[in-house]
C-alpha positions, 0 to 999 in steps of 0.5 A, spaced: 708 395 401 706 390 395 707 392 388 700 393 386 699 398 392 705 402 390 702 402 383 695 404 386 699 410 390 703 412 383 697 412 379 694 419 377 687 421 378 681 419 373 681 424 367 676 424 362 682 424 357 684 418 359 678 414 357 679 417 350 681 411 345 688 410 345 688 412 337 686 419 339 691 419 345 697 417 340 694 422 335 695 428 340 702 426 342 704 425 335 701 431 332 698 436 336 703 436 343 708 438 338 704 444 335 702 446 341 709 446 344 712 449 338 707 455 337 703 456 343 706 454 350 712 460 349 706 465 351 700 460 354 704 455 359 705 456 366 713 456 364 712 462 360 715 469 362 708 473 361 701 470 362 698 472 355 690 473 355 690 469 361 690 462 357 694 456 359 695 450 354 698 446 359 692 441 360 685 439 358 682 443 364 686 449 363 684 449 355 677 448 357 677 453 362 680 458 357 683 465 358 680 472 358 675 471 352 673 464 354 674 457 353 679 455 348 676 449 345 669 446 345 670 439 344 667 436 338 666 443 335 672 446 331 667 452 328 665 454 336 673 453 338 676 460 339 683 456 339 681 454 331 678 461 330 685 464 332 689 459 328 685 460 322 685 468 322 678 468 321 677 474 326 681 481 325 683 481 333 684 474 334 690 471 330 695 466 333 700 465 333 702 472 332 708 471 328 704 468 322 699 463 320 700 456 321 700 452 315 694 448 312 696 441 315 697 444 322 691 448 322 687 441 319 691 437 325 688 442 330 681 442 327 681 434 327 684 434 334 678 438 337 673 434 332 676 428 336 674 431 343 680 435 344 683 429 348 689 431 352 693 425 356 695 427 363 693 429 369 686 432 369 689 439 372 696 439 369 699 438 375 705 434 375 703 427 379 707 426 385 708 420 389 705 419 396 710 419 401 710 414 406 715 417 412 714 411 416 716 406 411 721 410 408 725 410 415 725 402 415 730 403 409 737 400 411 741 407 410 736 410 416 737 405 421 742 406 427 749 403 427 750 397 430 755 392 431 756 387 426 761 381 427 766 381 421 765 376 416 770 369 417 775 370 412 776 364 407 783 363 408 781 362 415 777 356 414 782 352 410 787 353 415 793 357 415 799 356 411 
């Protein structure tokens, strides 16, 4: 298998977030993802012990789908995004994180992220990218070949003569 073919097999499917400018993706990775991990994903991820409000923040698709109250984010419009309303503590029934309001800098970071279109690098559906396995190619690997008789190598001293 050629290296190019291998790369194509391992490449993730096309994702709108992948088309986001590199600066937006870097902004997400450096500033937004750490906030989501620290303050949100204990309750709103596939790894959470209990599903809270039906909202998962593991991928762009789950973020746009939202939870029981609707889409968490409206890309480009922080004021219409439930996630931003929740972290601003605007609504008496919607406060996130529940243990206390984020600092102004963190809220501004999330607002800027939504204003940029909420880029979320990674697979579109949040699934882990798994490489395609070619069983026929795998069976050609040396350790899966049947044993066969191989003549032993000629010893170096045998070539020089005994003695």
